[in-house]
C-alpha positions as CSV (number, residue, x, y, z in Angstrom):
1,X,-17.9,0.7,-8.6
2,X,-15.9,-2.4,-9.4
3,X,-14.5,-5.0,-6.9
4,X,-11.0,-3.3,-7.0
5,X,-12.5,0.1,-6.1
6,X,-14.5,-1.4,-3.3
7,X,-11.4,-3.1,-1.9
8,X,-9.5,0.2,-2.2
9,X,-12.3,2.0,-0.3
10,X,-12.3,-0.6,2.4
11,X,-8.5,-0.3,2.7
12,X,-8.9,3.5,3.0
13,X,-11.3,3.1,5.8
14,X,-9.1,0.5,7.5
15,X,-6.2,2.9,7.5
16,X,-8.1,6.0,8.5
17,X,-7.6,7.8,5.2
18,X,-11.2,7.9,4.1
19,X,-11.0,11.8,4.2
20,X,-9.1,12.0,0.9
21,X,-10.4,13.9,-2.1
22,X,-11.0,12.1,-5.3
23,X,-7.8,13.5,-6.7
24,X,-5.8,12.5,-3.6
25,X,-7.3,9.0,-3.8
26,X,-6.4,8.6,-7.4
27,X,-2.9,9.7,-6.8
28,X,-2.6,7.3,-3.9
29,X,-3.8,4.4,-6.0
30,X,-1.3,5.3,-8.7
31,X,1.6,5.4,-6.3
32,X,0.5,2.0,-4.7
33,X,0.1,0.4,-8.1
34,X,3.5,1.5,-9.2
35,X,5.1,0.3,-5.9
36,X,3.3,-3.1,-5.7
37,X,6.0,-5.1,-7.6
38,X,8.7,-3.6,-5.4
39,X,6.7,-4.4,-2.3
40,X,6.2,-7.9,-3.4
41,X,9.9,-8.3,-4.2
42,X,10.7,-7.1,-0.7
43,X,8.2,-9.5,0.7
44,X,10.1,-12.4,-0.9
45,X,13.4,-11.0,0.4
46,X,12.2,-10.3,3.9
47,X,9.4,-12.8,4.7
48,X,9.9,-12.5,8.4
49,X,8.6,-9.0,8.5
50,X,4.9,-8.4,8.6
51,X,4.5,-5.0,6.9
52,X,5.8,-3.2,3.9
53,X,7.2,-0.5,6.2
54,X,9.1,-3.1,8.2
55,X,10.4,-4.8,5.0
56,X,11.6,-1.4,3.7
57,X,13.4,-0.8,6.9
58,X,15.0,-4.3,6.9
59,X,16.2,-3.6,3.3
60,X,17.7,-0.2,4.3
61,X,15.2,1.6,2.0
62,X,12.8,4.5,2.3
63,X,9.2,4.7,1.1
64,X,10.3,7.2,-1.5
65,X,12.7,4.7,-3.1
66,X,9.7,2.6,-4.3
67,X,7.5,5.7,-5.0
68,X,5.5,5.8,-1.8
69,X,4.8,8.7,0.6
70,X,5.8,8.2,4.3
71,X,2.4,9.3,5.6
72,X,0.3,6.1,5.3
73,X,1.1,4.8,1.9
74,X,2.8,1.6,3.1
75,X,-0.1,0.9,5.4
76,X,-2.6,1.5,2.7
77,X,-0.7,-0.8,0.4
78,X,-0.7,-3.6,3.0
79,X,-4.5,-3.1,3.6
80,X,-5.3,-3.0,-0.1
81,X,-3.4,-6.3,-0.8
82,X,-5.2,-7.8,2.2
83,X,-8.6,-6.7,0.9
84,X,-7.8,-8.0,-2.6
85,X,-6.7,-11.4,-1.2
86,X,-10.1,-11.7,0.6
87,X,-12.1,-11.3,-2.6
């Protein structure tokens, strides 16, 4: 397991999603990787908001508009970016 996978597993645990199957985990990673540039752009546009979900709301956008599912994807994205920043 490489450093990215370890960070992703820690982010899963931090967001309470450690029950996902391998296929669900892979799909989550794909969605998050696709949404990361949009999330980073929103972070630059709305630096006063602490989370991706808050930034989306501030921009009048939904999770689906950047390819995320409503049920935990934004929180996982935030946790993953935080874990990657630590390594």
